[in-house]
A tleap script that builds the chain and sets N, CA, C and O, in Angstrom:
source leaprc.protein.ff14SB
mol = sequence {
  NMET LYS ILE ASN TYR THR ASN PRO ILE SER
  SER MET ASN PRO TYR LYS ARG PRO GLN ASN
  ILE GLN GLU ASP ILE LYS THR LYS LYS SER
  SER ARG ASP GLN LEU GLU ILE SER THR ALA
  ALA GLN ASP MET GLN ARG VAL LYS GLU ALA
  GLU ILE GLU ARG LYS LYS ARG ILE ALA GLU
  LEU LYS GLU GLN VAL GLN ASN GLY THR TYR
  LYS VAL ASP ALA THR LEU ILE ALA LYS LYS
  MET LEU ASP VAL CILE
}
set mol.1.N position { -39.696 25.847 47.996 }
set mol.1.CA position { -39.029 25.846 46.717 }
set mol.1.C position { -39.965 25.239 45.689 }
set mol.1.O position { -40.580 24.198 45.919 }
set mol.2.N position { -40.059 25.917 44.537 }
set mol.2.CA position { -40.964 25.484 43.494 }
set mol.2.C position { -40.133 25.073 42.269 }
set mol.2.O position { -39.255 25.812 41.824 }
set mol.3.N position { -40.429 23.879 41.734 }
set mol.3.CA position { -39.728 23.387 40.546 }
set mol.3.C position { -40.732 23.385 39.398 }
set mol.3.O position { -41.753 22.701 39.451 }
set mol.4.N position { -40.430 24.151 38.373 }
set mol.4.CA position { -41.331 24.265 37.232 }
set mol.4.C position { -41.001 23.295 36.099 }
set mol.4.O position { -41.896 22.869 35.369 }
set mol.5.N position { -39.754 22.953 35.950 }
set mol.5.CA position { -39.353 22.152 34.794 }
set mol.5.C position { -38.458 21.023 35.268 }
set mol.5.O position { -37.526 21.240 36.042 }
set mol.6.N position { -38.741 19.836 34.807 }
set mol.6.CA position { -37.864 18.712 35.102 }
set mol.6.C position { -37.187 18.278 33.808 }
set mol.6.O position { -37.808 18.248 32.745 }
set mol.7.N position { -35.992 17.965 33.907 }
set mol.7.CA position { -35.213 17.558 32.742 }
set mol.7.C position { -35.489 16.076 32.458 }
set mol.7.O position { -35.148 15.216 33.270 }
set mol.8.N position { -36.106 15.776 31.306 }
set mol.8.CA position { -36.428 14.372 31.023 }
set mol.8.C position { -35.172 13.534 30.767 }
set mol.8.O position { -35.220 12.313 30.914 }
set mol.9.N position { -34.086 14.136 30.400 }
set mol.9.CA position { -32.861 13.390 30.115 }
set mol.9.C position { -32.275 12.821 31.394 }
set mol.9.O position { -31.744 11.711 31.393 }
set mol.10.N position { -32.366 13.560 32.472 }
set mol.10.CA position { -31.789 13.089 33.726 }
set mol.10.C position { -32.558 11.896 34.288 }
set mol.10.O position { -32.043 11.171 35.138 }
set mol.11.N position { -33.773 11.693 33.823 }
set mol.11.CA position { -34.563 10.579 34.333 }
set mol.11.C position { -34.194 9.258 33.663 }
set mol.11.O position { -34.686 8.206 34.069 }
set mol.12.N position { -33.332 9.296 32.639 }
set mol.12.CA position { -32.912 8.068 31.964 }
set mol.12.C position { -31.950 7.288 32.841 }
set mol.12.O position { -31.274 7.854 33.700 }
set mol.13.N position { -31.898 6.020 32.621 }
set mol.13.CA position { -30.991 5.161 33.355 }
set mol.13.C position { -29.557 5.405 32.862 }
set mol.13.O position { -29.272 5.154 31.691 }
set mol.14.N position { -28.654 5.882 33.713 }
set mol.14.CA position { -27.292 6.170 33.260 }
set mol.14.C position { -26.505 4.912 32.899 }
set mol.14.O position { -25.498 5.000 32.196 }
set mol.15.N position { -26.942 3.750 33.366 }
set mol.15.CA position { -26.228 2.511 33.084 }
set mol.15.C position { -26.611 1.919 31.734 }
set mol.15.O position { -25.904 1.061 31.204 }
set mol.16.N position { -27.709 2.368 31.192 }
set mol.16.CA position { -28.179 1.831 29.923 }
set mol.16.C position { -27.386 2.414 28.751 }
set mol.16.O position { -27.179 1.729 27.749 }
set mol.17.N position { -26.953 3.633 28.858 }
set mol.17.CA position { -26.240 4.281 27.760 }
set mol.17.C position { -24.925 3.564 27.423 }
set mol.17.O position { -24.683 3.292 26.247 }
set mol.18.N position { -24.076 3.249 28.389 }
set mol.18.CA position { -22.853 2.506 28.045 }
set mol.18.C position { -23.153 1.146 27.421 }
set mol.18.O position { -22.409 0.676 26.560 }
set mol.19.N position { -24.223 0.528 27.849 }
set mol.19.CA position { -24.604 -0.760 27.283 }
set mol.19.C position { -24.975 -0.595 25.810 }
set mol.19.O position { -24.620 -1.437 24.985 }
set mol.20.N position { -25.682 0.477 25.475 }
set mol.20.CA position { -26.045 0.734 24.089 }
set mol.20.C position { -24.798 0.999 23.239 }
set mol.20.O position { -24.715 0.575 22.087 }
set mol.21.N position { -23.848 1.696 23.822 }
set mol.21.CA position { -22.605 1.989 23.092 }
set mol.21.C position { -21.853 0.696 22.805 }
set mol.21.O position { -21.329 0.515 21.705 }
set mol.22.N position { -21.795 -0.200 23.778 }
set mol.22.CA position { -21.108 -1.473 23.579 }
set mol.22.C position { -21.798 -2.303 22.499 }
set mol.22.O position { -21.127 -2.963 21.706 }
set mol.23.N position { -23.117 -2.277 22.461 }
set mol.23.CA position { -23.847 -3.013 21.429 }
set mol.23.C position { -23.556 -2.426 20.047 }
set mol.23.O position { -23.428 -3.164 19.070 }
set mol.24.N position { -23.453 -1.098 19.968 }
set mol.24.CA position { -23.120 -0.450 18.697 }
set mol.24.C position { -21.721 -0.854 18.235 }
set mol.24.O position { -21.497 -1.082 17.046 }
set mol.25.N position { -20.794 -0.942 19.167 }
set mol.25.CA position { -19.431 -1.324 18.831 }
set mol.25.C position { -19.409 -2.763 18.305 }
set mol.25.O position { -18.702 -3.059 17.342 }
set mol.26.N position { -20.167 -3.639 18.923 }
set mol.26.CA position { -20.212 -5.031 18.469 }
set mol.26.C position { -20.753 -5.133 17.051 }
set mol.26.O position { -20.244 -5.911 16.243 }
set mol.27.N position { -21.786 -4.349 16.745 }
set mol.27.CA position { -22.345 -4.408 15.400 }
set mol.27.C position { -21.374 -3.812 14.387 }
set mol.27.O position { -21.323 -4.268 13.245 }
set mol.28.N position { -20.609 -2.810 14.779 }
set mol.28.CA position { -19.627 -2.227 13.882 }
set mol.28.C position { -18.455 -3.175 13.648 }
set mol.28.O position { -17.895 -3.205 12.552 }
set mol.29.N position { -18.079 -3.949 14.664 }
set mol.29.CA position { -16.987 -4.896 14.514 }
set mol.29.C position { -17.334 -6.007 13.537 }
set mol.29.O position { -16.449 -6.552 12.877 }
set mol.30.N position { -18.586 -6.341 13.441 }
set mol.30.CA position { -18.972 -7.445 12.575 }
set mol.30.C position { -18.759 -7.108 11.103 }
set mol.30.O position { -18.638 -8.014 10.277 }
set mol.31.N position { -18.712 -5.828 10.762 }
set mol.31.CA position { -18.441 -5.464 9.380 }
set mol.31.C position { -16.958 -5.681 9.105 }
set mol.31.O position { -16.124 -5.478 9.988 }
set mol.32.N position { -16.632 -6.089 7.894 }
set mol.32.CA position { -15.253 -6.412 7.541 }
set mol.32.C position { -14.522 -5.174 7.063 }
set mol.32.O position { -15.105 -4.309 6.409 }
set mol.33.N position { -13.263 -5.097 7.388 }
set mol.33.CA position { -12.417 -4.019 6.904 }
set mol.33.C position { -12.012 -4.311 5.470 }
set mol.33.O position { -11.874 -5.467 5.069 }
set mol.34.N position { -11.824 -3.253 4.710 }
set mol.34.CA position { -11.404 -3.409 3.333 }
set mol.34.C position { -10.158 -2.580 3.095 }
set mol.34.O position { -9.945 -1.546 3.729 }
set mol.35.N position { -9.350 -3.047 2.183 }
set mol.35.CA position { -8.131 -2.340 1.819 }
set mol.35.C position { -8.145 -2.117 0.319 }
set mol.35.O position { -8.312 -3.055 -0.461 }
set mol.36.N position { -7.968 -0.875 -0.072 }
set mol.36.CA position { -7.911 -0.543 -1.485 }
set mol.36.C position { -6.558 0.106 -1.753 }
set mol.36.O position { -6.189 1.093 -1.118 }
set mol.37.N position { -5.833 -0.461 -2.697 }
set mol.37.CA position { -4.519 0.073 -3.046 }
set mol.37.C position { -4.687 0.969 -4.258 }
set mol.37.O position { -5.251 0.563 -5.274 }
set mol.38.N position { -4.195 2.179 -4.140 }
set mol.38.CA position { -4.326 3.140 -5.226 }
set mol.38.C position { -3.463 2.710 -6.408 }
set mol.38.O position { -2.557 1.888 -6.268 }
set mol.39.N position { -3.757 3.273 -7.562 }
set mol.39.CA position { -2.993 2.937 -8.758 }
set mol.39.C position { -1.548 3.419 -8.620 }
set mol.39.O position { -0.631 2.790 -9.149 }
set mol.40.N position { -1.345 4.520 -7.918 }
set mol.40.CA position { 0.018 5.014 -7.702 }
set mol.40.C position { 0.826 4.010 -6.877 }
set mol.40.O position { 1.994 3.754 -7.171 }
set mol.41.N position { 0.204 3.449 -5.854 }
set mol.41.CA position { 0.895 2.457 -5.024 }
set mol.41.C position { 1.173 1.190 -5.821 }
set mol.41.O position { 2.223 0.571 -5.650 }
set mol.42.N position { 0.249 0.797 -6.686 }
set mol.42.CA position { 0.464 -0.374 -7.528 }
set mol.42.C position { 1.623 -0.139 -8.490 }
set mol.42.O position { 2.429 -1.038 -8.732 }
set mol.43.N position { 1.703 1.070 -9.038 }
set mol.43.CA position { 2.815 1.407 -9.920 }
set mol.43.C position { 4.141 1.357 -9.171 }
set mol.43.O position { 5.152 0.916 -9.718 }
set mol.44.N position { 4.136 1.808 -7.925 }
set mol.44.CA position { 5.351 1.777 -7.119 }
set mol.44.C position { 5.802 0.337 -6.872 }
set mol.44.O position { 7.000 0.055 -6.857 }
set mol.45.N position { 4.856 -0.564 -6.681 }
set mol.45.CA position { 5.201 -1.965 -6.484 }
set mol.45.C position { 5.808 -2.546 -7.750 }
set mol.45.O position { 6.753 -3.332 -7.682 }
set mol.46.N position { 5.271 -2.167 -8.907 }
set mol.46.CA position { 5.816 -2.656 -10.173 }
set mol.46.C position { 7.234 -2.134 -10.381 }
set mol.46.O position { 8.094 -2.850 -10.894 }
set mol.47.N position { 7.473 -0.896 -9.984 }
set mol.47.CA position { 8.811 -0.321 -10.115 }
set mol.47.C position { 9.794 -1.101 -9.249 }
set mol.47.O position { 10.920 -1.363 -9.673 }
set mol.48.N position { 9.386 -1.467 -8.059 }
set mol.48.CA position { 10.259 -2.246 -7.182 }
set mol.48.C position { 10.584 -3.600 -7.793 }
set mol.48.O position { 11.718 -4.070 -7.703 }
set mol.49.N position { 9.577 -4.238 -8.421 }
set mol.49.CA position { 9.806 -5.527 -9.057 }
set mol.49.C position { 10.788 -5.377 -10.215 }
set mol.49.O position { 11.676 -6.212 -10.389 }
set mol.50.N position { 10.634 -4.323 -11.004 }
set mol.50.CA position { 11.539 -4.080 -12.119 }
set mol.50.C position { 12.946 -3.798 -11.611 }
set mol.50.O position { 13.927 -4.201 -12.236 }
set mol.51.N position { 13.045 -3.113 -10.490 }
set mol.51.CA position { 14.356 -2.810 -9.905 }
set mol.51.C position { 15.062 -4.085 -9.471 }
set mol.51.O position { 16.275 -4.213 -9.641 }
set mol.52.N position { 14.316 -5.022 -8.916 }
set mol.52.CA position { 14.898 -6.307 -8.502 }
set mol.52.C position { 15.416 -7.063 -9.722 }
set mol.52.O position { 16.517 -7.614 -9.693 }
set mol.53.N position { 14.623 -7.091 -10.796 }
set mol.53.CA position { 15.049 -7.761 -12.022 }
set mol.53.C position { 16.293 -7.085 -12.601 }
set mol.53.O position { 17.201 -7.766 -13.079 }
set mol.54.N position { 16.339 -5.764 -12.562 }
set mol.54.CA position { 17.478 -5.017 -13.068 }
set mol.54.C position { 18.741 -5.352 -12.277 }
set mol.54.O position { 19.814 -5.509 -12.858 }
set mol.55.N position { 18.618 -5.461 -10.955 }
set mol.55.CA position { 19.768 -5.802 -10.121 }
set mol.55.C position { 20.281 -7.201 -10.443 }
set mol.55.O position { 21.490 -7.436 -10.458 }
set mol.56.N position { 19.359 -8.132 -10.702 }
set mol.56.CA position { 19.764 -9.492 -11.073 }
set mol.56.C position { 20.537 -9.475 -12.385 }
set mol.56.O position { 21.567 -10.137 -12.516 }
set mol.57.N position { 20.037 -8.717 -13.352 }
set mol.57.CA position { 20.698 -8.627 -14.660 }
set mol.57.C position { 22.088 -8.009 -14.517 }
set mol.57.O position { 23.037 -8.471 -15.151 }
set mol.58.N position { 22.215 -6.990 -13.710 }
set mol.58.CA position { 23.517 -6.354 -13.490 }
set mol.58.C position { 24.489 -7.334 -12.832 }
set mol.58.O position { 25.668 -7.376 -13.186 }
set mol.59.N position { 23.996 -8.115 -11.881 }
set mol.59.CA position { 24.855 -9.099 -11.221 }
set mol.59.C position { 25.335 -10.146 -12.230 }
set mol.59.O position { 26.491 -10.567 -12.186 }
set mol.60.N position { 24.453 -10.564 -13.134 }
set mol.60.CA position { 24.841 -11.525 -14.170 }
set mol.60.C position { 25.909 -10.933 -15.081 }
set mol.60.O position { 26.891 -11.599 -15.406 }
set mol.61.N position { 25.717 -9.680 -15.495 }
set mol.61.CA position { 26.683 -9.038 -16.377 }
set mol.61.C position { 28.041 -8.866 -15.692 }
set mol.61.O position { 29.082 -9.062 -16.319 }
set mol.62.N position { 28.032 -8.502 -14.411 }
set mol.62.CA position { 29.289 -8.350 -13.665 }
set mol.62.C position { 30.040 -9.677 -13.606 }
set mol.62.O position { 31.262 -9.725 -13.752 }
set mol.63.N position { 29.287 -10.745 -13.390 }
set mol.63.CA position { 29.905 -12.060 -13.318 }
set mol.63.C position { 30.521 -12.453 -14.669 }
set mol.63.O position { 31.619 -13.006 -14.717 }
set mol.64.N position { 29.807 -12.163 -15.760 }
set mol.64.CA position { 30.320 -12.470 -17.091 }
set mol.64.C position { 31.593 -11.663 -17.378 }
set mol.64.O position { 32.550 -12.196 -17.940 }
set mol.65.N position { 31.606 -10.385 -16.993 }
set mol.65.CA position { 32.784 -9.546 -17.220 }
set mol.65.C position { 33.970 -10.079 -16.414 }
set mol.65.O position { 35.086 -10.136 -16.931 }
set mol.66.N position { 33.748 -10.466 -15.169 }
set mol.66.CA position { 34.825 -10.974 -14.327 }
set mol.66.C position { 35.372 -12.302 -14.842 }
set mol.66.O position { 36.569 -12.570 -14.738 }
set mol.67.N position { 34.483 -13.139 -15.402 }
set mol.67.CA position { 34.905 -14.432 -15.933 }
set mol.67.C position { 35.518 -14.314 -17.326 }
set mol.67.O position { 36.180 -15.240 -17.795 }
set mol.68.N position { 35.302 -13.193 -17.976 }
set mol.68.CA position { 35.816 -13.005 -19.326 }
set mol.68.C position { 34.928 -13.615 -20.393 }
set mol.68.O position { 35.371 -13.804 -21.526 }
set mol.69.N position { 33.686 -13.926 -20.058 }
set mol.69.CA position { 32.763 -14.538 -21.016 }
set mol.69.C position { 31.788 -13.538 -21.618 }
set mol.69.O position { 30.922 -13.916 -22.406 }
set mol.70.N position { 31.918 -12.270 -21.256 }
set mol.70.CA position { 31.006 -11.241 -21.780 }
set mol.70.C position { 31.408 -10.888 -23.200 }
set mol.70.O position { 32.559 -10.532 -23.454 }
set mol.71.N position { 30.468 -10.984 -24.122 }
set mol.71.CA position { 30.716 -10.679 -25.529 }
set mol.71.C position { 29.915 -9.440 -25.913 }
set mol.71.O position { 28.725 -9.344 -25.613 }
set mol.72.N position { 30.561 -8.509 -26.567 }
set mol.72.CA position { 29.926 -7.277 -27.006 }
set mol.72.C position { 29.467 -7.465 -28.447 }
set mol.72.O position { 30.245 -7.903 -29.294 }
set mol.73.N position { 28.207 -7.137 -28.730 }
set mol.73.CA position { 27.672 -7.210 -30.082 }
set mol.73.C position { 27.883 -5.848 -30.748 }
set mol.73.O position { 27.146 -4.897 -30.490 }
set mol.74.N position { 28.895 -5.773 -31.600 }
set mol.74.CA position { 29.283 -4.500 -32.210 }
set mol.74.C position { 28.194 -3.958 -33.133 }
set mol.74.O position { 27.993 -2.744 -33.188 }
set mol.75.N position { 27.495 -4.814 -33.851 }
set mol.75.CA position { 26.447 -4.334 -34.765 }
set mol.75.C position { 25.286 -3.723 -33.989 }
set mol.75.O position { 24.705 -2.727 -34.420 }
set mol.76.N position { 24.957 -4.303 -32.873 }
set mol.76.CA position { 23.872 -3.766 -32.052 }
set mol.76.C position { 24.253 -2.392 -31.493 }
set mol.76.O position { 23.425 -1.482 -31.460 }
set mol.77.N position { 25.487 -2.247 -31.061 }
set mol.77.CA position { 25.948 -0.958 -30.545 }
set mol.77.C position { 25.922 0.090 -31.650 }
set mol.77.O position { 25.511 1.226 -31.416 }
set mol.78.N position { 26.360 -0.285 -32.859 }
set mol.78.CA position { 26.374 0.660 -33.992 }
set mol.78.C position { 24.959 1.102 -34.341 }
set mol.78.O position { 24.733 2.280 -34.618 }
set mol.79.N position { 23.999 0.173 -34.333 }
set mol.79.CA position { 22.602 0.518 -34.627 }
set mol.79.C position { 22.058 1.503 -33.592 }
set mol.79.O position { 21.390 2.475 -33.945 }
set mol.80.N position { 22.343 1.249 -32.323 }
set mol.80.CA position { 21.866 2.150 -31.263 }
set mol.80.C position { 22.491 3.533 -31.391 }
set mol.80.O position { 21.830 4.538 -31.131 }
set mol.81.N position { 23.753 3.593 -31.787 }
set mol.81.CA position { 24.421 4.888 -31.944 }
set mol.81.C position { 23.805 5.659 -33.112 }
set mol.81.O position { 23.651 6.878 -33.039 }
set mol.82.N position { 23.458 4.964 -34.167 }
set mol.82.CA position { 22.850 5.639 -35.319 }
set mol.82.C position { 21.409 6.076 -35.022 }
set mol.82.O position { 20.944 7.083 -35.555 }
set mol.83.N position { 20.718 5.333 -34.187 }
set mol.83.CA position { 19.353 5.721 -33.818 }
set mol.83.C position { 19.326 7.021 -33.024 }
set mol.83.O position { 18.372 7.793 -33.114 }
set mol.84.N position { 20.367 7.254 -32.257 }
set mol.84.CA position { 20.446 8.452 -31.434 }
set mol.84.C position { 20.701 9.679 -32.312 }
set mol.84.O position { 20.192 10.765 -32.035 }
set mol.85.N position { 21.479 9.500 -33.354 }
set mol.85.CA position { 21.845 10.636 -34.222 }
set mol.85.C position { 20.710 11.012 -35.070 }
set mol.85.O position { 20.818 11.943 -35.868 }
savepdb mol mol.pdb
quit
């Protein structure tokens, strides 16, 4: 039997390759992860904050109505009605 070509890749140490991969993983782990929040996500967070404030205001108004301490400003309502027209 005559062999004309030997594969140089098969002559490499098969145990060295996994070791190289592990070293690559260690160097990649040393880099820090970063988190970037898109402007759309930031806007969504602001909307949630505004919603919480709105719920607090509604709870205050409900309490005032139940206690009978809620006062309606008639001039302010009239101005808003005229602005719409």
